[in-house]
N, C-alpha and C positions, 0 to 999 in steps of 0.2 A: 477510772481515769484520774490520774493525779493532776493537781492544779499546777499551772505554770508558776514559777517563782520569780522573785525580783531579778531583773536583768535578762530574763528570757524574752525571746521574740515570738510573737504569735501573728496569725492571720485573722482578720475580722471579715466576716461575710454577712452582708445584709441581703435579705430576701424580701419578696413581696408575698402577700397573703395567698396568692395562687401557687406558691412554691418556686417561682422563678428567681434565679440569682439576680440581684439588683446592682450590687457594688461590692468590691473587695479591696481591703487595705492590706498590703504586705508589710511585714516587719514592724508591727507595733511593739514597742518595748514595754514589758510588764513592770510596774513599780510596786504594786501590792495586790494580793488576792486575799479575800476572806471567804467564809462560807457563802456569803451572799453578794459580794461586790468584787469588781476588778477595776483597778486604776492603772492606766498606762499612759504612754505618750507617743504621739505621731510627730515625726520631725523629718521633713523631706521624704515622706512615705509614698511609695508607689500606690496609686489608686486606679483600679480598672473598673470601668462602667460596663453594664450589661451589653452594650452595643460594641464593646471592644475598645472604645476610646480609653486612653491612659493619660494620667496627669500625676504630678507630684505635689504634695502639700508644701506650702510656702514657709510656714513658721511652726515652731513647736506648739503642740496642742495637747493639753491634758485631757484624757478621755475617761469617762466614768460610766460604768455599766452596773446594773443591779438586777438581782434575781426576783425581787418582789415588786419593783416599780415598772410601769409600762412606758418608760422613756430612758434615753441615754443622753449624755451631755458631753459636748466637745467644747473645751475652753481654749480658744486660740490666743496665744500670747503675742501681742503685737506692740510696736513702739508706742502706739496711740492708746494702749490699754488692753484689757482683756475683752474679747468679743466671744459670745457664747452661741453655739448652734445646738439646739435641743431637738432630738428626734422623738416623736411619739412612736413607740415601738414596743414589741413584746419584750418581756424579761429575757435576758440572754441565756443561752446554754453553751456549754463548752464540750467539744469532743476532741478526738485525736487530731482532726483536721483544722479546726478553727473555733473562734468565738462566733456564735451565730445568733441572729435575731431577725424578726420580721418588722420591716419598716411600714408604718401606717400613715405615711404621707404628710400628716400635719407636723409642722415644725414651729418652734419658737426661737426667734433670733433676739439676742440681747446685745445691745451696743454698749461700748465703754461708758457712755453717759447715762446708762440705765434704761434707755428707751427699749421697749419690748414690742415685737411684731409677731403676730400669728400668721404663718405662711402656709400656702398650698391648701387652703380650705376647699377650693374648687376641685383640686386633684383628689382630696379625701372623699368628697361627695360623689365624684365620678367612680372612684374605685370601690366605695361602699356599695354602690349598686352593681357594678360589673363583676366584683369579686365576692359579693354576698357577705359583707362583714357581719350582718345580723345585729339585732337590737342589744344583745348582751355585750358584744364586743364594742359597739358604738358607745354604750354607757361607760364601759371600762376606760376607753380612750378619753372620753370627755371628762370623766372624774380625774384621770391622771393629768389632764391639762390643768385642772384646778390645783392639784397637788404641786405640779411643777411651778406654776405661777406663785404659789405660796412660798416655795423654796427660793425663788428668785427674789421675791419681796422681802423675805426675812434673811437673805444671804446665807442660807443653809448649805452645808456641804460644799460642793464645787463652786457655789456662788459666793463663797467667802474668799477674800483676797489672801488670808492666811493659808487656806487650803491650797490655793494655786501656788503660792510661794513655796510651801513645804514640798510639794510634789515636783514642781519645776526645778527646784534646787537639788532634790534627790536625783532627778534625771541627769542634771549637769554633772553631779558627782559620778554617777555610773558611766556616763558617756566618756568621761575623761580618764577612766581607769585604764 
């Protein structure tokens, strides 16, 4: 399978550990792919929930996926600054249909002022039992929370304003072609 290239549009599919489709994003624009990472942007992207509800993203958001880390990052570019929504999730895989990953419930939200919140701890604990996450998976998820918090605290990768500026500007160039 060949990697999507800059300017291509892909679908993103989020699943739960039990194999059920959780959420789909249509028409994410690819900005860069490497052997291990994909950077894209959602802007007024159609999102379909597992129950059939549909909504459209409100602002441009740089999305970052990696094949070695158990999280992905959505950087929402707003007038008030950049807000981050980070999903604890399996490393992604790409097939003919979509970029796919398993969502493991825990999320970290980072506000423009730097405040961080760990979200959905109860949902994680419930699904850990009902979907049998197991001790190895639980360890991996919790270790990746630590890695993610370190990235946030040190402004690594997507948490750097320069990263956001570069990729948002590249998106604007491609969009206006």
